C-alpha positions in Angstrom: 87.1 112.2 105.9 90.9 112.6 106.4 93.1 111.7 109.3 93.8 114.7 111.5 97.2 115.7 112.8 96.3 114.0 116.1 95.8 110.7 114.3 98.9 111.1 112.3 100.9 111.8 115.5 99.5 108.6 117.0 100.6 106.6 114.0 104.0 108.2 113.9 104.5 107.6 117.6 103.9 103.9 117.4 105.4 103.3 113.9 108.5 105.3 114.4 110.5 106.4 111.4 113.1 104.0 110.0 115.0 105.2 106.9 116.5 101.7 106.2 114.3 98.7 105.4 113.8 96.3 108.3 111.6 93.3 109.0 108.8 94.1 111.5 107.6 91.7 114.2 105.4 90.0 111.5 108.5 89.5 109.3 107.3 92.0 106.7 109.9 94.3 105.0 109.0 97.8 106.2 110.4 101.3 105.9 109.6 104.9 106.9 106.5 105.1 109.1 105.3 101.5 108.6 105.3 101.5 104.8 105.4 98.0 103.4 104.4 98.2 99.7 107.3 97.0 97.4 109.8 97.3 100.2 112.8 95.0 100.0 116.0 94.3 101.9 118.6 97.1 101.5 116.1 99.9 100.6 116.8 103.3 102.0 114.8 106.6 102.1 115.1 110.1 103.6 112.8 111.3 106.3 111.1 113.6 103.8 110.4 110.5 101.6 109.0 108.7 104.7 106.6 111.6 105.3 105.4 111.5 101.6 104.9 107.7 101.8 102.9 108.1 105.0 100.6 110.6 103.4 100.1 108.3 100.4 99.5 105.3 102.6 97.0 107.1 104.7 94.9 108.0 101.7 94.5 104.3 101.0 93.6 103.3 104.6 91.2 106.3 104.9 89.4 105.0 101.8 89.1 101.5 103.3 87.6 102.9 106.5 85.2 105.1 104.6 84.1 102.2 102.5 83.7 99.6 105.2 82.2 101.6 108.0 78.5 102.3 107.5 77.8 104.4 110.6 78.9 108.0 111.2 82.2 108.6 112.9 83.6 111.7 114.6 87.2 112.8 113.9 88.7 111.0 116.9 86.9 107.7 116.1 88.0 108.0 112.4 91.6 108.6 113.4 91.7 105.7 115.8 90.2 103.3 113.3 92.6 104.5 110.5 95.5 103.9 112.9 94.2 100.4 113.8 93.7 99.6 110.1 97.1 101.1 109.1 98.7 98.7 111.6 96.6 95.6 110.9 95.5 95.9 107.3 92.1 96.4 105.6 91.4 92.7 105.4 91.5 92.4 109.1 89.1 95.3 109.4 86.7 93.9 106.9 86.6 90.5 108.6 86.6 91.7 112.2 84.0 91.5 114.9 85.0 95.1 115.6 83.6 96.2 112.2 80.4 94.2 112.6 79.7 95.6 116.1 80.5 99.1 115.0 78.3 98.9 111.9 75.5 97.6 114.3 75.9 100.9 116.2 77.8 99.4 119.2 80.3 102.3 119.4 81.2 101.5 123.1 82.4 98.0 122.2 85.1 99.3 119.8 87.9 100.0 122.3 87.7 96.4 123.7 87.5 95.0 120.2 90.6 97.0 119.3 92.4 95.7 122.4 92.0 92.1 121.2 94.4 92.7 118.3 97.6 92.7 120.3 99.5 89.7 118.8 102.2 89.3 116.1 103.6 86.0 115.2 101.2 84.4 117.7 102.7 86.3 120.7 101.2 89.2 122.7 103.5 92.2 122.3 103.6 95.0 124.8 104.0 97.6 122.1 100.8 96.4 120.5 99.0 96.4 123.8 100.1 100.1 124.3 99.0 101.0 120.8 95.6 99.4 121.1 95.1 101.2 124.5 96.1 104.5 122.9 93.8 103.9 119.9 91.0 103.0 122.3 91.6 106.2 124.3 91.5 108.3 121.1 88.3 106.6 120.0 86.7 107.8 123.2 88.1 111.3 122.8 90.6 110.9 125.6 94.3 111.9 125.6 96.0 108.9 124.0 99.5 109.9 125.2 98.3 109.1 128.8 96.9 105.7 127.9 
């Protein structure tokens, strides 16, 4: 399964596009739409390069979701989970109560489990609260822009 345009739009909305490397709230060097691999201070890219990096990155996160989730997902659920994993990393997905509950078939528990992951550097961040709410809405097939 691949991330739909709706899922990509959600990720882009919350990641934003930065063409110059910066340190995110978790002090990780980041560029483009949340790209972190081999990014260092002073790096610069174009918006076109940011789009290409996002597409490459999404393939990796889609593979993690496909491999770790053992139950069937609809497109909205897949998109929401890829966004969550894109933001938090595959290790957090692998070790999460969210994944355990999902793989046990508790689909309705997923939005609340997503919402628990709203901290960076030990602090609750409003931006992460909004993102988790949007991902939870998309998971449920609702309009995430209204969340």
